[in-house]
Phi, psi and omega in degrees: 000318180298319181296322180295317180295323181292330183273349184287154178289145178295148177285168177301318180298320179293326178289325182282334191302311184301316180294318181293319178299318179298320179293318179296320178295325179292318178298318178298320178295324176297318179294319179295320178296320177296316180298319186270357179075025180261166175289160181293144178286163178293142179291159178293155180291146178293145179235161176228148001291170186302120178293162181300322180297316178294320181296315179296317180297319181292313185291325183261002175069039179286137172287164177305322179291316179299323177298319180291323178298315178299318180293324176298317179295327177286325184299319182290341177276332188249344186231110182300320181297320178295320179297316179294323180294317178297315179301320180294317180295326180279345187055046183210146182292335180289118183278359181287136181288162174245163177294327177299318177295318180298318179298323183279325191259337187257139179294155175072024186297141173212138187297326185288359179296337179246019175291160183302330182260007177289153180305323183299322181261325180299319180266005178056041175288328179238148173246140179256135177275189181281147178183156183293334178225161179300321183291337183262358180285134179291144182254137176229132178287139176301134186299323180294323178293320177300317178296322179298316181296327180268359179062031175266131181293128179200134178269155178276118184298338178291342182258002180298132183085352180249321185237136176244128179268127180291125181292337181226070185291150177285140179280145176285144173289162178305320180291323178293321179296320178296318179296319178298320178296324180288322184280329186305311180297326180291318179296317179299318181297319179295317180296330177288341182100017177283100186300325183287342184295322181297318180293321180294323180296324183280345184289000000 
């Protein structure tokens, strides 16, 4: 039995884990540097194939700061030390980060990252809790997005009864996969409201 398990191909979750763990450790290091008054640590080295976090950031057009905010919201769900650190920095038992904390602790901060038309809110990657100001509202990563980052299969309960996932989907041919990769950014741009994207697609 052991030999069979050793020879099996890694699952998607196992392939995603090393890159995601490195990213979570980096976010925790950013929080620690902020707490201790130190400069930000060097980011983790890029890995291949493209991790889910990088793929999501590319397709939805997340800025480096928006990517870090999303990762911060994921970190408190997946890393106990990060959750305790956030609670300590907030001086509050709730371990969910706030936009105010993200602005103070994460490099490249910009206010429009939590605007209504920003990718984080437009695509509902994050949910904001109750609070007297936008900066003080706790942030929670959408559970479906969290599962996507960890490569765990999970359906979106909002689509139950509307969408059926094929248990044995047909694989795309290499040419179809290339075409899908070419079309995805254009479709995303149109959904964002980029009027010029439609014209470029038709060109």
